[in-house]
N, C-alpha and C positions, 0 to 999 in steps of 0.2 A: 740339392735335393735328390733322393731316390725314391721313386714308386716303384710299388710291390705289388704285382698283379698275382694273384691267387684264384685259379679255376677252380670249379667244380669237382668234385671226384666222379668224372663222366662217366662213361663205360656201365651205361646201366640201360635197363631194357623195363619197358612200360608201357602198355596196351592202348591205344585211343584210336580213333579211325581218320586213318589218311598216313599217306607217307611223306614225312618231311625229312629232307638233311638240315641240318643245321649247325654250320660252322661254329663252335664255341671258341672263343679267342679275348684276345686283349683288343678290343674291336676300338678303329678309331674314331676321333669323334663326327661319323659322319652315320648318313642314313646304313640302317640294316636293309642289305641288299637280298632280297627273295627271288629266288626264280623256280616259278610254278612250272614243273618240268613234266611230260606226258604226250600223248596222244589227241583225238579230236575232244575227248570228255576234259581237259585242261584248255581246248581252244576253243568248245563249245560251236560244236558242227555237228548234226547229225544227219540222214538220208533225208533227200530231197529239199534240205535246208535251204531258203530264199533270202531268209532275212539278211541286211546289210552286215558288215564286218563289226558295225559300230554296237551292233546288239548282240553279240556273241560275247556272253557277259561270263560264263560258266560259274562255278565258286567263286573268280575272283573278284568279282563286286562286294560282294557280303562279305568275304574275309576281309576284304579293302577298308570295309567301313565299319568290321568290328576290331582292326588292330589302331585304327586311328583313333576313334573312342576309347579305347584305353591307352590311347599316349603314346604307343609305337613311334617310332622314329624310321620309317622304311621306304624303301621303293623297291619294286617290280623290274626283274630284272631277264633278259632274254633277246633273240634275234626275231620274234614274232609281235604280231600287235592286233589286238582285238578288243572289242567291248567300249569303247569311245562315248556310248550313248549313259555309261553309269563312270566310267571311271576317269580322272582329271587325265589330262597330256600335258598340261601347264602348271605351275613352273616344272613340277615333275609329271615326267610321263610313267601312268599307272597301268597306260593298256599292255608295256612290255611284256612278254611271258615267251616260255620255250615249248608250247604247245604244237604237236606236229600231225595232224587227222591222217588217220591210215597207218601211221608206223608202228614198225614191231620192237621188239626189246631188242633184238638183234641189230635192226637199223638204227634203234637208238645210241646204241652202244657205239656203233661205227662215226653218228654224228658226235656223241662226246668224245671221241678220240682226234676224230681230225675235222671238225666244222662242216662236212660235207655229208646232204642229205641224198640217199640212195632209194628212195621212197618210188621215185619214177622209173627206176632199174640202171640209168646212168645221173652218176654224181654228179649233184650242185651244189656250190657253196654256200653255206649260209650267214659265213663271215665276210670281211671285207679283203681276210685272204686267210686261203685254205692250209691246211695240212698243220694244222692247231690244237690244241687241247682247248675246247667250245668251255669248261667251265675255268679254266685259267683266264679266258680272253674275256668272262664276263663277271670272274672272282665274284660268284656268290658266297655270301653268309649263310641263307637258307635256300633249299631245296626242297621244292614241293613235289612229288613223282608220285602219278598214278599210271603205271604203264604193266602191260601183259592181255587186254582187249582183244588186239586185234590176231585174227589167225588160231586161236585159242578154241581148238575143236576137238579134243581128246587129252587123255591122261600123258600119251608121247609130247605132244606138244607143250601140255605143262612141266615136262620136269626140263625139257629146252629150254622153255622161257624162263625156268627158275635160274637153269645155268649160267642164261644172258646177265640176270639179276644179278647172281655173284658177281660177275665179272665188272656190271655198274659198280658194286661196293668196293671192287676193289680199286677202280678205275677212281672212284672218292678215296680213298685210303692213298694213292699217289697225291692226289689233289691236297692232301693234306701236310704232305710233305713239302710240296712245292710252294706252298702258300703259308706253310708257318701255324696251320690253324687245328685247332681238335674238332673234328666233326662228327657231332652225333646225329645219328641217321632215322627219323622216324620213315618208317617202311611199312605201306600201304597193303593191306590184305583188298585186293581191287574189289570194286561193286560188280555183283551178280548180274544176270540176263533178265529181262522182263517177260512176263506172261501170267498164269493164273493164279501162282502162287506167292502171296506177298513176299515170304522170305526169300524167295531167289527159284530160278528154273533151271540153271545151268552146273551141273555136279563139276565137269573140269574147271570152272572155275573155282569152285571147294575146295576140288583138289588141289589144283595151284595157290593157292593160299595156305592149306597146310604146308608144301614145300617151303613155303616161305616163311611158316612158325619154324621149320626145321633148320634152316637157313639162317636165321636170325640166331638160333639157339645154337649154333657150331661157332660164331664166330662172338668170341670170346672176349676176344680183345678190341672189338669194336664199340664202339657207344651207339646202338643203334633201340631205337623205340618203336615197337612193333604197333601200327594203326588199324583198328580192325576196323575197317569199311566198308568191308561186307555185309557186317551184322552188328556192327555198333554204332552206325550211322543213323538209325531207323529209318530206310531208307523204302517204302512200300514198292516192291517188285512188280506191283501190275501196272497196266498201261495208264496213262491220265485221264482215258476217256471211261476209264473203271474206277478212278477212283487213286490210280497208285500213281509214283511217282515218274513215272518213265515214259520219254517221249517216244522215243522207238525199243530196239530189241536190246539196242548196247547205251544208250544215252540216257541219263536225268533229264526230265521236265525243270521247269526252274524250281518248283516246288524239291527237287531232292539236289538240287547245284546248292540251296539253303541250306540242307541238311548236311551236305558235306562241307561247307563254310562254316558252318557251326562246331564240326566235329573238328575242323583243321584249327579254327580258333580255341577249342578248346586244349588241344593238346599241345601247340603252341605256348599256351598260358601256364601249363604245368610241366613244362619243361623249363630250367633255367639256362638258355641259350647265349645269354650276354651276361656278363659281368659288370662292374662299375668299371670305369676308366675315370682314373683321376690326373689333370693336369697338373704341372706344379703348384703347389700352394707356397706362395713367396716367402720368404725370409723377410722380416721385418726389424725396425731397432729405433729406439727411443731412448731418454734420458729415463732415472728413476724415477718410480713415485708414476709413469705413465704406462695406460693398457691400451692393448690392439683389438681390432675386432677384422674379424675376415666373414664375406658371405659364402660360406662353403659350397653353397649349389651350383657358383660360379665357377667350379672346378671340377664338377664332376658330369659324366655324361653315362648313360645306359639305355640302349635303343629300346629295349622292353620296357624299362621300370620307370614313371617319371620321378623326379625329385622329391617330390612330397611320400614316396614312397620310400626312400633311402634313409638307412638310421644311421647317424654319426656318433661316434664314441672317438675316446684319444689316450693316449698314455705316453709315460715318459717323464711326467715333470714332477717337480719336487717342490721348486721354490716358484713354480708359479700355478696361478690357478685358471681352470677352462670352466667356463658355462657356455652350452650351446642352448640356445634355443628352440626348442622340440619345434615349434611352427614354421620358422623361419629360416631356422640351419645357420641364425647367423653366429659364430663363437665370440667371445669376449676373454682374453688373457691379459690377467693383472699378476704383481707380485703379491705373495701373503703378507710378507713384509713391506712396506711403502718404500722403504730406503737399501731394499737390496738392488743390487745391480752384479750383472753379470750375463750370460748366455746361456739358454736352455734349447732345448728340441722337442718339441710337442710331434708325436706319431697318431694322424687323425685315420679315420678308417671308416669307408663308405661301405656300408654291408646293403646288399638288397634284398627282398623278402623270402630269398628263396637261401639264406646264409652265405651268397656267394658275397666276397669284398674285394677291395684294394684299398693300398694304403700309400701315406705319402708324409714325408717328414716336413717340416718348418721350424728355423730357428729363429728364437726371439731372443732379441738384445736389450739390455737396459745399460744404458753408461751412466755411472759414477756423476753425481752432482753435489756440489758443496750444498748443505741442508745448513740454513739458518739456525742458530741456537732459540730454543724457546723458555721463555722465562717465564715461570709458573707462581700467581700472586691470587691472594684472596679478593673476595668482593669488600666493600666500602668497610674501615673499619672505625670504631668508637671508640674514646680513652675518655679518662678524667682530666682534668689539668693539672699539672704536675707528678702526673703517675706513667711509669713507664709502660709501653705496649710492647709486647713480647709477643715475638712471631717465631712460632714451633707449631709442630705437630698437637701437643695437648690442647692449645688454643685454637687448632682449626684454620689457620692463618698463615702455614709455611712459606715461605719463599724459597725456590728452586729454581736451579737453569740445569737444563739439558741440551746435550748436542750430538746427533748421531754419530758424527764422522770429526769432531775436533774436541779434543779435551782440553786445550790450554783458552782459558778467555779471557778478556780483558773488561771490566764492568765498572762502572761507575754509578755513584748515587748521590743525587740532589732532594734536600728536604726543604721544605718551607714551612717556617714558622716552629722549627724544632731543628734537634738534632739525631743522627741515625749512630750506635754504637754497635758495632761486631762483637756476638761471643767471642772470637779469637782475631788472630790474626796468623797465625802458624801455616807457614808454607806459602804465605801471599808476599807480595812485594808491590808497596804501595802505600799510602797515608791515607788519615782524613777519618778515620773510626773515631768517635763521640763529636764529631764536628755536623753542620749541613752537608759538608761536600766532599766525597769520598770517593778514590779511584785505587784501584788495587789491579793487579795480575795473579794469575795461579790458576792450577786445573780446577777441572768442575767439583772433584772430591774435598780439596780445601776449600774451594768458594763454596760450597754447599754445606759444608761445615760451618764457616764463618755465618751463615745467616742463619743458620739453626739457633737458635732463642737471641738473635740480635733483637735489638730495641730500637723503637722511635719514642722521644720525650719532647715536650712540645718546650717552647720557651718558656720560663716562668712565669707563671700567674695567666697565661696566653690562655684563652677561649676560643673557639670560630674554627675554621677551615685548613688543614694544614693538607701537606702530600710529603710522600714517599716516591721518588721515582727512579728507577733501576733502567741501565742501561747495559747490555752486552756484545762486545765483536769480538768473532771467533777466529779475526785475522787471515781471512781466507774470502772476505766480502761477505762473510753472514753477520745478520746484525737481528736484535731484536730488543725491545725497550717497551719497559710496560710501567704502569702508575697505579698507586692504593690512595685514593683519598682518606684523611684522616678527620672525622669529626672530635673537636676537644671538648669536652664539656664542663662545664663553669661547677666550682664547687665552692661552699660557705664555707672561706677561711675564717677561724677567730681571731677576735683585733689583736692587734701587737702594741705595746706601749713604747715609743720610739724614744720618749723624753720627758722632763716636767721643771716645773719653774721652780725656786727655791724658796722656801717660804719657811717663816721662822715665827713664835710664840714665847712668849714669857711660860717662866716654869709653871707649872700647875693650874695653866690655863688654855683651855681645850681650842684645838683647830679644826674647823669647817673646810675640807677638801669638797672642792668643786671639778667639774670638767675641765675646764680652762686651765687647771692646773698642770694639765697632761699633753704631750702631742701622742694622738694613736694615731 
């Protein structure tokens, strides 16, 4: 079997709130690895924060809940951990992420390149061994990135940070090549800063986001979804105490993180970053007349879309019929002709709600098996005594024999209380026509010609129950036999004088005849 995996026509740009890098590829049947990547907003750490690390859930908690409810098969990955008060740690650890409080765009670029963290000035290795690519080590399928807040003070720094982001995108391109994955990038227009204006209070942030707009527009060969987190997530940039969504100048309060999570989830739902993956649907074989069933959902995996959202179709069949139950996705395969034998390849296609699909071929073989001959006889018959009972189409009582794969047949006919006469014996070898026991060999054409207009006749003056029994043997182990019950009804016969006594009388003397003078 061969599985054909068809990717989406990627290279698309869509506006959604938040940056996500999604590696669209032929995923293995394993959870989708999502890397939340960024700074303290990803970690959930604000100025003067005294909460335990387990309480720092960022947008990751609500995103986890939304993805889980939607049926995603996923895991969060990265070198950092926080949020265990909401996020499970076993059997899968969802507290993993790559959020580094205080990190700049340049420092994040270096960390992704080498695994070294330069926030303290001296490099600190965050991997088991450094001078290796951070993305390649964790091998994410999805990267949620929000970067550029720290040290963003004016338009010059905005220009510098945008250049760093371009290098990060270049690094993602390299990761695409080494991992063999297509990487759609959901690039965030980062959140603004707190103040009195609900719509934002920091012009350099807005300028930086316009630079990201231009950056995305220039990378026509990349699959980038620009996520408008600044004004598209619905964040109220007033402080929490004033009814807004910000806990301090740079960081959202819990309400702001919920809005970020909702925007992130919407972005993921509106982009098909995974395609169905088909494992080998097995070939199968059986004898002719049999059928096959296969539970198709057992052979498809899609980390974004649950089995019930997959649409199954098929092609390539001519002698086989395929029926797929729309609810259970169980396919039933059977021959259009129960006597057909041979092999045929069916191509099954699994299509997700976004139109992406994968195909797999399965070969189904029905081996030849000797079919029994089939004798067709009429229902119970009735005939008057001493009258021929003719079997033909006109009388709606034709006797015939068929066999799907054997032309020559050996037939025997046995009669009780009568005889059976074939209409012809042309082409037949045997004897007995016109008697109560017949045995002939011939082709189906000649046998059926002999049975057409053949007739039964009861023993002279017999009335009551009679029968014609016929059996056929194809010489290859296939047999059939049938019997026709016949009722012979009584008919009032005229009297017959079979003898009389010799009588005499003188001339001119009358002679009186009485019944005793005759034998009747």
